[in-house]
C-alpha positions, 0 to 999 in steps of 0.5 A: 267430489262426492259420488252417488252410484245407482244400478237398476239391477241392485233392487232391495225390494218394493217400497210399501206406501203405508210407510207414509201413514199418519196418526191422530189422537185425542190430545191437545188440539189434534182432533178438536180445533185441528181436524174437527172444529164444529161451528168454525167457518172453515169447517163443513157442515159435519165439523171437518176443517176443510183447510186441514183436509186440503193440506193433508191430501197432498201427503197421500196417507195410505193409512191413518191410526186412531184413537191413540196413543196413551188416550186409548188405554182409558177410551171406551169406543161405545161412548163415541157412537150414536147421536152426538148430543147424547154421548157422555162427556168424560174425564180423560186421564191420560192427558188430564183433559175432558173428552166430549166424545163428539168425534168417535168411530163413525166420524173417524171412518168418514174422515178416512173416506174423505182422505182416501186412507185406510183406518187403523184402530188401536184397542183399549187394553188398559181399562178395556175388555176383550169383549169390548174389543171384539164388539168393536170389530163386529161394529166396524166389520160385521155383516151378519144379523148381530147386535153390534152390526145392526147397531151400526146400521141403525146409526146410518151406516149400512155397509161394513167399514172393513177395518183391516188393521188393529193394534193390540194396545198402546205402549203397555210397557210404560208406567204412564200408561193406564193399565201398564203391564209386564211383558209376560202379562201383556203377552197373556192378555194380548193372546186372548184379545187376539183370539176373540178379535180374529174369531170375530173377523178372521180377515183382520191383521193385528199389530203387537205392542212393541217398544224401541225394537231392541229391548227385552220387552220386544223379545218377550212380546215377539216370541209370545205373540208371533203366532197371532200377529202380522206386525210388531210395532216400534215407537221411537222419537228423537230430537236435540237442539244440537244440529248434528245430534238432531239430524243423525239421531234417526239412525236409531231407527236402523238399530230398531229395525235391524234388531226387531227383524232378527228377533222376528226371524228367530221367533218364526224359525224356532216356532215354525211360523209360516206367515210373515211378520213385519214392523209397524213403526206406528209412532215416529217423529222429531219430538223433544221440546214440548214434553208436558201436557201443559204445552199440549205438545205443540212442537214448532219445527225448524229446518234441522227437524225437516232433515231429520224427518227426511232421514227417517223416510230414507231409512224406511225406504232402505229397510223396505223389506222390514218396515211395511207400515209407519205412522207419523205422530201426529198430523195437526197441531200436536207434534205435527206438520200442520198448525192451525188457528181459528182463522187458518193454518200454516205448514211447518218445515217437516211438511215439505219432505213428507209431501215430496217423498209421498208424491215422488218416491217410486215403487222399487228401492235401489241399493245406492252406493254413496261415497262422501265425507263423513261426520262423527258425533263427539260429546253427543248431547240429547235429552233422550236415552237413545244415543247414536254415536256408536253407529257412526261415522255417518255419511254427510249425504243420506240417500235413498234411491227408487225407480219405477218397475220398468226402470224408466225413471230414477228418483233420488232423495238426498239429505245434505246434513252439513249445516254450512256447506253445499256438497257437489256430487257426481251421480252415476248410473250403471248399464243405462243412461240418464235421459235428458230433462230432469226435475229437482225439488229442494227443501231449503232455508237460511239456516238450520234454525229457520222455521215457519209461522203464521207470519213468516215462511222461512222454509219452503220448496224450490223447484227447477229443471236441469239436464242429465244426460249420459252415464253421469251428471253433477249436482250440488246439494245445498247446505242443510237441505232435502233434495228430491231428484226425478231423472228419466232413464234410457235403457240400452 
């Protein structure tokens, strides 16, 4: 029988709720026809899809990144302000589309207000200029009698938006990016952007453009931007048609976070930098099927993918001292947990762990000990160059443990990655006792390939109560499942 041991005194750190953040980009049907659908009977008078808003709210996103993504490297934010009917319609080169600019800065800020989330803007470092970036900061945050602040007021927004988080470009290392740069050239350019943006508003926090966390690009950028930034970004997607490769590939995030943290620690030590620098893992998801703009990246997810997403979230919890921001890419239609049509929407399989974790994980992360069977990846297959076999063997049960600050409740998030067999485990608690009636939430389906659609909901959440008293209890985690257990604790 497997064992999960939890000690309330073995506290790793605090879970930053910003790891439950989201990301929306002008790509396919994410914005237009997704969150914003003018003229639809499902939209309000401003154009926001009300059914999408209602589906997004339970995800409790504390932070939302926009406008890109690749899109941002050709986006001029001034095209998207002012009366909608006067905004220019542009060719969109990143995704070979047309951009109406009917959804711009003010619409995004209103959407963040409706969701109760903080905005995170990424500036154009492809075709954009530092003057343009500084002007955007002034438009959003300016309080003085200056041009861009007054223009915001003239467009009906008297108070500042107080946007705190600003990304210094998107994936500037990639040949697919408009204005791609070498790491050295990016550092030179980003330093100048950072200076004028900070001079415009000293209270903002900046995110440097990272790669996968362990590359030479990351080393050069961290060393070059450490005096200027508060976060270093990581972009790393995983996925495979092979179940085991799919559910274990997210452990690449552990490699990324460990290596990035080491590079940050080294740069701060050598340069005598006092302010903290954390990771903003601001693009992540399972993504490997839809890879071309013709498919508009409308990935359809199965139960195996939901387990992979839950594993990412467990990793973010366990590395809570390193990663403080994470943004799932993306929220609607495009590699997303929510899928719409003109008549409604359905929730993809990955929606369920996202909701359960956001609703239930508590503020303190505990160092859980897991003793269970393991799995090695042999003959690993993946279309991505991010192999993880060398990180194994992997526990079949992947576990994150949290509790409230007072230690009166434990929440366990457990992913059983065995596609065929349930795993029975003894859950043990040191120096305290379990307090009686507990609640379990299970994300389950008939097989790893089970999926959801407008017609069928093969993957959902099963909720039930159970008794957990004394120093331990037994629980059987279903095959191919994500389980969240909420268990009260009695202190001695």
